[in-house]
C-alpha positions as CSV (number, residue, x, y, z in Angstrom):
1,M,96.6,119.3,80.1
2,S,95.2,117.2,77.1
3,D,94.2,113.6,77.0
4,E,96.6,112.0,74.5
5,V,95.9,108.4,75.3
6,R,94.3,106.4,72.5
7,T,90.5,106.7,72.3
8,T,87.9,104.2,71.3
9,G,85.0,106.4,70.3
10,G,82.2,108.5,71.8
11,G,80.9,108.2,75.3
12,A,77.4,108.1,76.6
13,G,76.9,108.2,80.3
14,G,73.6,108.2,82.2
15,T,71.2,106.6,84.5
16,A,67.5,106.6,84.8
17,G,64.9,106.0,87.4
18,G,62.1,107.0,89.6
19,A,62.2,108.7,93.0
20,P,64.8,107.3,95.4
21,T,62.5,105.4,97.8
22,G,62.6,101.9,99.1
23,D,65.5,99.5,98.9
24,A,68.3,100.2,96.4
25,A,67.8,97.1,94.3
26,S,64.1,97.9,93.7
27,V,65.1,101.5,92.8
28,A,67.4,100.2,90.1
29,R,65.0,97.6,88.8
30,S,62.1,100.0,88.5
31,A,64.1,102.7,86.7
32,V,62.6,104.1,83.5
33,G,64.3,107.1,82.0
34,T,62.6,110.3,80.8
35,P,65.5,112.1,79.0
36,G,65.2,115.3,77.2
37,A,63.6,118.7,78.0
38,A,61.6,117.8,81.1
39,P,60.2,120.2,83.7
40,G,63.0,121.6,85.8
41,V,65.7,121.1,83.1
42,E,67.1,124.0,81.2
43,A,68.6,123.0,77.9
44,G,72.0,124.3,77.0
45,A,74.3,123.4,74.2
46,T,73.5,120.5,71.9
47,G,73.9,116.9,72.9
48,H,71.7,113.9,72.3
49,H,70.0,111.9,75.0
50,H,69.5,108.1,75.2
51,A,66.0,107.0,75.9
52,G,65.2,104.1,78.2
53,V,68.5,104.1,80.1
54,D,68.5,101.4,82.7
55,A,69.8,102.5,86.1
56,Q,71.5,99.2,86.8
57,L,74.0,100.1,84.0
58,Y,75.3,102.9,86.1
59,L,74.1,102.5,89.7
60,H,74.5,98.9,90.7
61,P,72.2,97.9,93.6
62,Q,75.2,97.1,95.7
63,T,76.5,100.6,95.2
64,L,73.2,102.1,96.2
65,S,72.8,99.9,99.3
66,R,76.3,100.8,100.4
67,L,75.9,104.5,99.9
68,G,72.3,105.0,100.8
69,T,72.8,104.6,104.6
70,L,75.4,107.4,104.8
71,E,74.7,111.0,105.6
72,L,75.9,113.6,103.2
73,R,76.6,116.7,105.3
74,A,78.2,120.0,104.6
75,K,81.2,120.7,106.8
76,M,80.4,124.4,106.7
77,I,77.2,126.0,108.0
78,V,74.9,126.2,104.9
79,E,71.6,127.7,104.2
80,G,68.5,125.7,103.5
81,V,64.9,126.0,102.8
82,M,63.1,123.6,105.1
83,S,63.3,121.7,108.4
84,G,65.9,118.9,108.1
85,Q,69.3,117.7,109.3
86,H,71.7,120.5,108.6
87,R,72.5,123.6,110.7
88,S,71.3,127.0,109.5
89,P,73.2,130.2,110.2
90,Y,69.9,131.8,111.0
91,F,68.6,131.8,114.6
92,G,65.1,130.8,115.3
93,F,63.2,129.4,118.3
94,S,63.4,125.7,117.9
95,V,65.6,122.6,118.0
96,E,68.8,123.4,119.9
97,F,69.8,126.2,122.2
98,A,72.4,128.6,120.8
99,Q,72.8,131.7,123.0
100,H,71.0,134.5,124.9
101,R,70.3,138.0,123.7
102,P,68.9,141.0,125.6
103,Y,65.1,141.5,125.4
104,V,63.9,144.1,123.0
105,A,60.4,145.6,123.2
106,G,58.0,143.6,121.1
107,D,59.8,140.3,121.5
108,D,57.8,137.2,122.3
109,L,57.7,136.9,126.1
110,R,57.4,133.1,125.8
111,H,61.1,132.9,125.0
112,L,62.3,134.8,128.1
113,D,64.8,132.9,130.3
114,W,63.4,133.5,133.8
115,K,66.3,131.8,135.4
116,V,68.7,134.4,134.0
117,Y,66.3,137.1,135.1
118,G,66.3,135.7,138.6
119,R,70.1,135.8,138.8
120,S,70.8,139.0,137.0
121,D,67.4,140.9,137.2
122,K,67.8,141.5,133.4
123,L,65.5,140.2,130.7
124,H,67.2,137.9,128.1
125,L,65.7,135.7,125.4
126,K,66.8,132.2,124.5
127,Q,67.9,131.7,120.9
128,Y,68.1,128.4,119.2
129,Q,69.7,127.1,116.0
130,Q,67.3,125.8,113.5
131,E,68.1,122.7,111.5
132,T,67.7,123.1,107.7
133,N,68.2,121.0,104.7
134,L,71.4,121.0,102.6
135,D,71.3,122.2,99.0
136,L,73.6,120.1,96.8
137,M,74.6,121.2,93.4
138,V,76.4,118.6,91.3
139,L,78.6,119.6,88.3
140,V,79.5,116.9,85.8
141,D,82.2,117.4,83.1
142,S,81.1,116.2,79.6
143,S,84.0,117.6,77.7
144,G,85.9,115.6,75.0
145,S,88.5,114.1,77.3
146,M,85.8,112.5,79.4
147,R,85.0,110.2,76.4
148,Y,88.1,108.1,77.0
149,G,88.0,104.8,78.8
150,S,90.1,101.6,78.8
151,R,87.9,99.5,81.0
152,T,85.4,97.2,79.2
153,F,81.7,98.2,79.5
154,E,80.8,94.6,80.3
155,E,83.1,94.5,83.3
156,A,82.0,97.9,84.7
157,S,78.3,98.0,84.1
158,G,75.8,96.8,86.7
159,L,74.1,94.5,84.2
160,A,77.3,93.1,82.6
161,R,76.1,94.4,79.2
162,R,78.8,94.0,76.5
163,T,78.1,97.4,75.0
164,S,76.6,100.7,75.9
165,L,73.3,101.9,74.3
166,D,75.2,103.6,71.6
167,G,77.3,100.6,70.8
168,R,80.6,101.3,72.7
169,T,82.5,98.5,74.3
170,N,84.5,100.9,76.6
171,W,83.4,102.3,79.9
172,S,84.3,106.0,79.7
173,K,85.3,108.5,82.3
174,F,82.0,110.1,81.6
175,D,80.2,106.9,82.3
176,H,81.9,106.7,85.7
177,A,81.3,110.4,86.4
178,T,77.6,110.0,85.8
179,A,77.6,107.0,88.2
180,V,79.4,109.2,90.8
181,A,77.0,112.1,90.3
182,A,73.9,109.9,90.5
183,A,75.1,108.2,93.7
184,I,75.7,111.5,95.4
185,S,72.4,112.8,94.3
186,Y,70.7,109.6,95.4
187,M,72.2,110.0,98.9
188,A,71.1,113.6,99.2
189,L,67.6,113.0,98.0
190,R,67.2,110.1,100.3
191,Q,67.7,112.4,103.3
192,G,65.4,115.1,102.0
193,D,67.9,117.6,100.6
194,R,67.4,119.7,97.5
195,V,69.6,118.6,94.7
196,G,70.5,120.3,91.4
197,L,72.7,119.3,88.5
198,A,74.8,121.0,85.8
199,V,76.3,119.1,82.9
200,F,79.1,121.1,81.3
201,A,82.0,121.4,78.9
202,D,83.1,124.9,77.8
203,E,79.8,126.1,79.2
204,V,76.8,124.7,81.0
205,R,75.0,122.3,78.6
206,S,72.0,121.5,80.8
207,L,70.9,122.6,84.2
208,V,68.5,120.9,86.5
209,K,67.1,123.3,89.1
210,R,67.5,122.3,92.8
211,S,64.6,120.5,94.2
212,S,63.7,117.7,96.7
213,A,60.5,116.7,94.9
214,Q,59.7,113.1,94.2
215,M,60.4,113.5,90.4
216,Q,63.8,115.1,90.9
217,W,65.6,111.8,90.7
218,R,64.1,111.3,87.2
219,Q,65.1,114.8,86.1
220,I,68.7,114.3,87.2
221,V,69.3,111.0,85.6
222,G,67.6,112.2,82.5
223,A,69.9,115.1,82.2
224,L,72.9,112.8,82.7
225,S,71.8,110.7,79.7
226,V,73.9,112.7,77.2
227,S,77.2,112.1,75.3
228,P,80.4,114.0,75.8
229,I,81.1,116.6,73.2
230,D,84.3,117.6,71.3
231,R,84.9,120.7,73.3
232,P,87.4,121.6,76.0
233,T,86.6,122.3,79.6
234,N,86.2,126.0,80.6
235,L,85.9,125.7,84.3
236,G,86.0,129.4,85.0
237,R,83.0,130.1,82.7
238,V,81.1,127.2,84.0
239,V,81.6,128.1,87.7
240,D,80.5,131.7,87.0
241,Q,77.3,130.4,85.2
242,V,76.5,128.1,88.0
243,L,77.2,130.6,90.8
244,G,74.9,133.1,89.0
245,K,72.0,130.6,89.6
246,L,72.7,130.1,93.3
247,T,71.0,132.6,95.6
248,N,72.0,130.7,98.8
249,R,75.1,128.9,100.0
250,C,75.3,125.3,98.9
251,L,77.5,122.2,98.8
252,I,78.9,121.9,95.3
253,A,80.2,118.6,94.0
254,L,82.5,118.9,91.0
255,V,83.0,115.6,89.0
256,S,85.7,116.0,86.3
257,D,89.1,114.8,85.1
258,L,90.2,118.4,85.5
259,Y,92.4,118.4,82.5
260,V,92.8,122.1,82.7
261,D,95.5,124.5,83.7
262,P,95.9,124.4,87.5
263,E,95.6,128.2,87.7
264,E,92.2,127.9,86.1
265,V,91.2,125.5,88.8
266,R,92.6,127.9,91.5
267,S,90.7,130.9,90.1
268,A,87.4,129.0,89.8
269,L,87.6,127.6,93.3
270,A,88.5,131.0,94.7
271,R,85.2,132.3,93.4
272,V,83.4,129.4,95.0
273,R,85.1,130.1,98.4
274,H,84.4,133.9,98.0
275,R,80.7,133.1,97.7
276,R,81.1,131.0,100.9
277,H,80.0,127.7,99.3
278,D,81.3,124.3,100.4
279,M,82.8,122.0,97.8
280,I,83.7,118.4,97.1
281,V,86.0,117.8,94.1
282,L,86.1,114.3,92.6
283,Q,88.8,113.9,90.0
284,V,88.0,111.0,87.6
285,V,90.9,109.4,85.8
286,D,91.4,106.2,83.8
287,R,94.0,103.7,84.9
288,A,95.6,103.6,81.4
289,E,96.0,107.4,81.5
290,R,97.9,107.2,84.7
291,E,100.1,104.1,84.1
292,F,100.6,104.8,80.4
293,D,101.8,101.2,79.9
294,L,101.4,101.2,76.1
295,T,104.1,99.6,74.1
296,E,103.4,100.2,70.4
297,T,104.2,103.3,68.4
298,V,100.7,104.5,67.3
299,P,99.0,107.8,66.4
300,F,97.6,109.6,69.5
301,E,94.5,111.6,68.8
302,G,93.4,114.4,71.1
303,L,89.8,114.5,72.1
304,E,89.4,118.2,72.4
305,G,90.8,119.4,69.1
306,E,94.5,118.8,69.6
307,T,96.9,117.9,66.8
308,R,97.3,114.2,66.0
309,L,100.7,112.9,67.0
310,K,102.6,109.7,66.3
311,V,104.3,108.7,69.5
312,D,106.5,105.9,70.9
313,P,105.0,105.5,74.4
314,R,108.2,103.8,75.7
315,S,110.3,106.8,75.0
316,I,108.1,109.3,76.9
317,R,106.6,107.0,79.6
318,D,108.7,108.1,82.5
319,E,108.4,111.8,81.8
320,Y,104.7,111.4,81.1
321,R,104.0,109.7,84.4
322,K,106.0,112.4,86.2
323,V,104.0,115.2,84.6
324,F,100.7,113.4,85.2
325,E,101.4,112.8,88.9
326,E,102.5,116.4,89.3
327,H,99.3,117.5,87.8
328,L,97.2,115.3,90.2
329,A,99.2,116.5,93.2
330,T,98.9,120.2,92.2
331,V,95.1,119.9,91.8
332,Q,94.8,118.2,95.1
333,K,96.9,120.8,96.8
334,I,94.8,123.6,95.3
335,V,91.5,122.1,96.3
336,R,92.6,121.5,99.9
337,S,94.2,125.0,100.2
338,F,90.6,126.3,100.1
339,G,89.5,123.9,102.8
340,F,87.5,121.8,100.3
341,D,87.5,118.0,100.1
342,Y,89.3,116.1,97.3
343,Q,89.0,112.5,96.1
344,L,90.7,110.8,93.2
345,V,88.4,108.4,91.5
346,N,89.7,105.6,89.3
347,T,87.3,104.3,86.6
348,H,88.7,100.7,87.2
349,D,87.6,100.8,90.8
350,W,84.1,99.8,91.9
351,L,82.2,102.9,93.0
352,G,80.7,101.8,96.3
353,P,83.7,101.1,98.6
354,P,85.8,104.3,97.8
355,M,82.7,106.5,97.9
356,A,81.5,105.0,101.1
357,A,85.0,105.4,102.7
358,F,85.2,109.0,101.5
359,M,81.8,110.0,102.9
360,A,82.5,108.2,106.2
361,R,85.9,110.0,106.5
362,R,84.2,113.4,105.7
363,N,81.5,112.8,108.3
364,A,84.0,111.9,110.9
365,Q,85.9,115.1,110.3
366,I,82.8,117.1,110.7
367,K,81.9,115.4,114.0
368,R,85.4,116.0,115.3
369,R,85.2,119.6,114.4
370,K,81.8,120.0,116.1
371,S,83.0,118.2,119.3
372,G,86.3,120.1,119.4
């Protein structure tokens, strides 16, 4: 599905900052970007970075303060690498009782359950579920269609700047996607989880290795400080490239307009499910793309190499809207058929309230599942 709505030039998303500690406003104010090939960042396809990006352009303090208090949990049992908040599928001898198992010669006698022995005259050990940290991998679409945006940069940015650092007056879908990605990463890092990032189009352009180190926030926002490129999305290839880097199960957050064939989405998500990862899909759209309320006959230029067309919007509006809504509904149905979470994100909405509501709803579902 191509983006045929009029475009206003190139996009440049991004944020910058230090480690996510302290209150949200101070994080945004103290942000100084370090884009480019930094430790932990694997360079992919070409794409220029913007130095000195101010975090307040993309992560408004109000957004950070709203999201920073919420827990980002995996609804599936995931693996981790250190002690933290999330359940591990591995059994150890700490935290919370899980089950008994028969004693085997050589087992540590300290974990024998003498009450069971007194009742049954058989030796059993207590097993406990360990708590481990969640690994989060964020995938951000930087294909050509993500360059489009009808909202003004001045209205959307945290500092009310009139233009982006590269001179655009429009707030693009990629701008919004970087804000979403940075917000999710911020939440996970705040609770001590490992976070990684992949920026992609027809292949992975840059990859930030998963880490919970203090400098990870800087690595992530530096990698987000790129521009979309005039290439289509190849979700299947990207998912394969990312899965090839993951040696343990993770929570994967996909941020994209998903202007691809629904069957490509289905195939890619099936591979994610087969590898037993959890997933959040955040589909980013612009209001003008969905409403298509244009009135003048003008040339429509594709952003991913499509043929230029002269179209009367009024003559195709009804059919366009029908096809667009069908695409959104199909993508949502596919995502949920795998048990993954889906959220439609409108670039004209403020990031904080819908993201906070989404995470709260997700956490409530997890708690109900655990209690039930």
